N, C-alpha and C positions, 0 to 999 in steps of 0.2 A: 504494500498500500503506500503511495505517495500522498501525502497532505498537503493543500496548498492554501492561501488565504484567499478566500473568495470575496467575504464581507466582515467586516468589523464593525463594532459601533463604539459610540461614547455616550454618554447621557448629557442632557443638555437642557437648560431650565427655561428656555424660549426657543421653539425651532425658527420662528423668523429670524429673531436675532441672529441663532447659529448659521444659518445659510447665509445671510449678509456678511458674516464674518468669514467663514470657511470661502465662500467665492470671490468677496470684495478685497480682502487682507490677504486670504493665504493662497488666492489663485485656483483652486478648486472648481471644478465646472458639475452642475446638476446632472445626476445620472438618471435619478427616478424622483417624482415627486407626486403621489399618489393619496388622496385624502383617505384617511382609515378612520372616520366617524371625527372625534374631538382633535386627533391628532393625525401626522401624515407618516407615509412609509417615505422618507427624505434620504437619499443616498447622495454622494458626492464622488467625484473620483479625481485623479490628478489629470492636468490639462494634456502631461505629457502621454499618459497612459490611459485614454478614456474606455479601452475593455478591462484594465487593470482592478486590482481591488478596490473594493466600494467601502467607502465610511458611512454608516448609518449614523444620522443624528437623531438619537431614541430619546425622545421625552423621559425627563427624572421624575414621572409622576408616581411611581411606586414608592413609597416611604424608604424603602432600604435602597433605593437607587440614589435617593438624594440623600439619606445618610453615608451612603459610602461615597458618593462625590465629594461632599462636606469634609469628613474626615482625611481624604486626600489632600485637599486644598489645605485644610487646618496644619496638616503635616507638611505642606512644601512638596507634595509629591504630585509629579506629571503622571497624568493619565494615558499619555500617549506619547509618542515621538514623531515627528517627520524630519524628512531628509531634505535640506536646501541646497542649493549652490554655494553659497556663503553666509554661514550663521551671522558674522559681525554686520554684512550689507543689509541682510533680512532684519536684523534689529534696528539698526538705523531708520531704514524704512518705514518700519511698521511703528516705533516712537514716534516720527514725524506725524504717522498718522493718527495719532494717539493712543496707540496701543501700550499698553503697561508691559513692561520687561520687569519680569519678578526676578530673574537672576541674569545678570549681565554676562556675555558670551565669556568664555573662559575654556582652557585647553583641559582636555579628559583624554591622554595617552594621543592616540592617532586623530582624535575627535576635536571640533570645537562645538561646544553644546552650548544653550542658553534657555531659560524657561519664559514664557509669554503667559498673560492670561487671556483667556477666549471670550471672555466678557459673556458667557454662557455658563459660567460654574467651574469652568476647569482651568488646570495650568498643562500647558503643552509645553516638552521639550523640542526644541529645533536643533540639528544636528547637522555637521558637515566635515568633511575629511579635512586633515589640516593639508596645504598645498604640499 
């Protein structure tokens, strides 16, 4: 058996706000946006890989989801990581656009990492390989 990542999800406190952040700030593109009653089946993909893994922007409506999300943020733990070409440049661009940089770019072995606030209840790690 060979498993592959087809879909993963993050909890968000507001799907519309999440859609704006993930598309307009991080450059993802909408793959699916399907009404499902009160919420939506809302997935985004990398603009560089439209048939690649999908990220589900999942409502944190369940109390356990909210508790999990809040506990991660309280402890300063990112819920996921995304690769970018240059973390330092990405943070400069995001900060100029009003995004809170929770942890400034720093070297971590062969990587440069930083943590940003996605405005939807999560900390997100950005990473890039050192030049």
